[in-house]
C-alpha positions, -999 to 999 in steps of 0.1 A, spaced: -227 97 8 -260 98 20 -277 118 51 -257 134 72 -232 104 79 -195 110 70 -175 82 60 -142 76 64 -133 64 27 -157 56 1 -156 49 -39 -163 81 -61 -181 63 -92 -193 93 -114 -171 86 -144 -174 61 -175 -177 30 -146 -212 21 -158 -206 25 -194 -176 4 -193 -190 -24 -171 -221 -22 -193 -199 -30 -223 -181 -59 -209 -216 -75 -200 -232 -69 -234 -201 -83 -247 -199 -111 -225 -163 -107 -215 -168 -109 -176 -144 -136 -164 -106 -134 -161 -101 -128 -197 -110 -98 -219 -99 -63 -235 -103 -45 -203 -79 -66 -184 -53 -60 -212 -61 -26 -214 -60 -17 -177 -24 -36 -172 -12 -16 -204 -27 19 -190 -12 11 -155 21 4 -171 20 36 -191 10 57 -161 32 45 -139 65 45 -166 69 5 -155 81 -18 -182 45 -38 -178 21 -49 -154 4 -79 -142 -34 -75 -129 -45 -99 -97 -73 -105 -75 -61 -82 -45 -28 -62 -34 -22 -94 -9 -22 -116 -42 5 -96 -58 28 -95 -27 24 -133 -25 36 -135 -62 61 -108 -56 77 -127 -27 78 -159 -48 96 -140 -80 122 -124 -54 132 -165 -43 119 -161 -9 118 -195 6 105 -214 37 142 -212 48 145 -173 49 134 -142 66 119 -109 50 123 -79 66 88 -58 69 73 -29 89 53 -35 118 33 -4 115 11 -15 84 -18 -36 76 -13 -71 79 -19 -81 43 14 -67 39 32 -91 61 10 -123 60 24 -133 23 59 -139 41 41 -167 60 23 -180 28 53 -191 17 64 -202 50 95 -176 55 99 -158 86 93 -119 90 119 -93 110 92 -66 122 112 -30 117 102 2 135 87 35 113 99 67 110 81 99 112 68 94 78 52 62 92 70 42 66 98 19 76 127 33 94 161 34 68 186 41 99 175 11 121 173 -10 89 206 -2 82 216 -7 121 201 -38 120 221 -53 88 252 -38 103 249 -50 138 227 -80 140 236 -97 109 266 -112 91 271 -105 52 291 -134 37 297 -143 0 270 -118 -12 243 -133 14 229 -115 44 223 -138 73 205 -132 108 233 -138 136 201 -147 160 192 -178 139 214 -181 108 186 -176 83 191 -159 51 176 -125 45 163 -123 10 140 -93 9 124 -64 25 91 -52 20 88 -12 18 51 -1 24 44 34 13 19 42 41 -11 63 36 1 73 0 34 88 18 65 78 3 92 53 22 125 71 18 135 49 -9 171 64 -17 181 52 18 163 19 16 176 9 -22 212 19 -12 211 -6 18 194 -31 -2 222 -28 -31 248 -32 -4 232 -63 13 221 -80 -20 186 -77 -9 153 -76 -30 130 -47 -28 92 -54 -29 74 -20 -32 38 -24 -12 23 8 -31 -10 -7 -24 -20 28 -9 1 49 -29 -6 48 -67 2 83 -81 27 91 -54 60 101 -71 93 116 -64 97 153 -73 132 156 -65 162 138 -58 180 104 -73 146 92 -81 129 125 -98 97 114 -118 97 79 -103 62 66 -91 59 46 -59 60 9 -70 84 15 -95 121 18 -80 123 -16 -65 122 -49 -79 88 -53 -80 57 -29 -69 21 -37 -60 -9 -19 -60 -43 -23 -46 -77 -14 -59 -98 -23 -27 -131 -3 -21 -114 24 3 -84 31 -21 -81 62 -41 -93 40 -71 -111 9 -73 -121 -19 -89 -142 -33 -61 -114 -57 -51 -81 -63 -75 -46 -55 -76 -17 -48 -100 17 -61 -98 44 -39 -119 79 -46 -126 109 -31 -149 122 -67 -149 105 -86 -182 112 -119 -164 94 -113 -134 65 -98 -156 64 -131 -176 65 -153 -145 39 -133 -125 14 -137 -152 21 -175 -155 20 -179 -119 -14 -158 -116 -30 -180 -142 -24 -214 -126 12 -220 -142 -5 -235 -173 21 -241 -199 -3 -256 -223 -38 -238 -228 -49 -269 -248 -39 -296 -231 -41 -280 -197 -6 -291 -186 11 -269 -159 46 -267 -148 47 -253 -115 26 -247 -85 2 -215 -98 -28 -197 -83 -61 -183 -93 -52 -148 -90 -62 -132 -122 -82 -99 -121 -117 -102 -141 -128 -82 -171 -158 -67 -150 -131 -55 -123 -107 -42 -152 -136 -23 -170 -140 -3 -135 -104 3 -132 -99 18 -166 -126 42 -157 -113 51 -124 -79 56 -137 -90 81 -162 -101 101 -130 -71 96 -106 -54 129 -115 -87 147 -103 -88 127 -74 -55 138 -64 -60 173 -69 -90 168 -49 -73 151 -20 -47 177 -19 -70 203 -15 -89 187 10 -59 181 29 -48 214 30 -83 226 39 -80 202 69 -46 213 79 -55 250 78 -81 243 102 -62 218 127 -31 243 127 -52 264 150 -62 236 176 -38 229 203 -30 190 207 -39 181 172 -16 179 140 -22 166 107 10 147 97 29 160 68 36 141 35 73 140 24 86 174 6 101 158 -22 73 138 -32 38 145 -48 18 123 -29 -16 110 -39 -26 118 0 -49 86 3 -54 86 39 -51 117 64 -31 109 99 -43 134 126 -19 131 154 -37 137 191 -9 144 215 -18 166 243 -50 170 230 -81 169 256 -93 139 244 -75 105 240 -75 90 208 -101 63 216 -122 92 230 -121 111 200 -131 84 180 -159 73 200 -171 112 201 -168 113 163 -189 81 159 -215 99 179 -219 126 156 -220 104 124 -184 108 114 -166 76 107 -127 76 116 -104 49 130 -70 43 145 -39 30 132 -36 -9 128 -27 -26 158 11 -32 152 16 -63 136 44 -78 156 18 -75 188 -8 -98 167 -11 -133 183 -2 -149 149 32 -131 151 40 -139 188 78 -144 195 85 -128 159 120 -114 152 116 -76 161 142 -47 160 137 -17 183 100 -8 179 97 25 193 81 51 170 55 30 157 41 24 193 38 61 199 18 65 167 -1 38 172 -16 49 202 -19 86 191 -32 89 155 -69 89 142 -76 88 107 -104 114 95 -127 111 66 -108 117 31 -130 105 3 -127 119 -29 -165 130 -26 -158 148 5 -171 184 4 -158 217 21 -189 216 39 -181 178 48 -146 191 62 -161 221 82 -185 194 99 -158 172 111 -135 200 121 -164 218 141 -172 184 156 -138 182 168 -134 217 182 -167 213 203 -157 178 217 
C-alpha cells in the first residue's frame, strides 16, 4: 500500500516469491510444465489433506472441469447459490446445463434448509435420480460456495446430497485454509469434503499466483481425468493424439513459483486476518447500526473478506461506499445476485429472500494482510465521522 490510500484487498509478496520466480526464469521453466507446478500441487494436497491436487489457470476453469467430472450434461440442472460471484455459476452454462438458484442463510452461504425443502417439495426422486417437477430435468449436482472464507453448512448439505444422490462441488475459491474445528468433519478443510473442491489464487485472494486455481479431490479417478482434461486430453504426447475434448487450463511454472512462496506464509496470513477482524469487530461493536458479520463457531476461518452489515445506520450502503471512496478508502458492495443478472433472466429460483436483504446492506471493508492497526483505525474513524 502506498500513500494514504487504503485498498480493499491486495497481495502480500514479502516472502520467497522473487527468489522462486527468478529461479523459474533462470532454469527456463516458465510454461505449463516445471518443478514448481508439481511441487505446488503436492504441497496443496499435503496442506489440505486431499488425496491429490491438479493446478489450473483460475478458479473458474477448475469449476468447469469439476462439473464435467461429476457428470453434468446439457440436459441437467445444477443447484447453485444466488449470492456469490458469477464465476461460480457460469461454468454450469459452459456445459449447457441450467442453474437452479438457492437462497443463503446467515453465513451468506447456501441455505441447507431451503435446499432440503426444494428437493422434497419441488422434485421427484425416482430410481436414484432427482428430477425437477417443473421441467423434468435431472438435478446432478450442487455447488456449495464458502463465501468470504466462511464455511457452508457441509454437514447438512452432505446429508441432503447423500439422500438424493447429488454430487457436491465445493467452490472453496475464497476459503483455502478454512477448516472445521468440531463436529462430523472436524479437521476437514474447505474443498475436501465434497466430491471435488476448487481453490482460486486470484490477485485479491489470501494467497495469490496472480491468476490460477487448484482442483482437489479424494477420488483418484477424478484427479487423473482432471489432469488429462486440463492438458488438452492428450493421450499420446509424442504423436499428439487426443481422446476427448480437452482444455488449455494448466497453470504455468511462473505462477506456481509464486504459489509455493505464498503457501509458505498462509498460516501467518490467517493469523493477521484473524487479528485484524477481531480489532475491527471490537471497534464496530460500539457503533449503532453497524455489525461485522460473524463466521461459523465450529470452524477456523481464513477470514478472507470482512462483511459489514449496515442495517439502521445513518448512511445507506451506497452512501457509505461513496463516503469512504472520498476519503481514499476502498470498499465494495456484495455482488449483484446472480439470478438478477441479464444472462440468467428467467432462470429457476427458489425462495430468494435472505440474499436480497444482505445484498442491499453489506459493505466489504479493507482486509489485506498488510493492513496495519493504523489503517484499521483510519477506516473506523472515517466511518464514525461519516
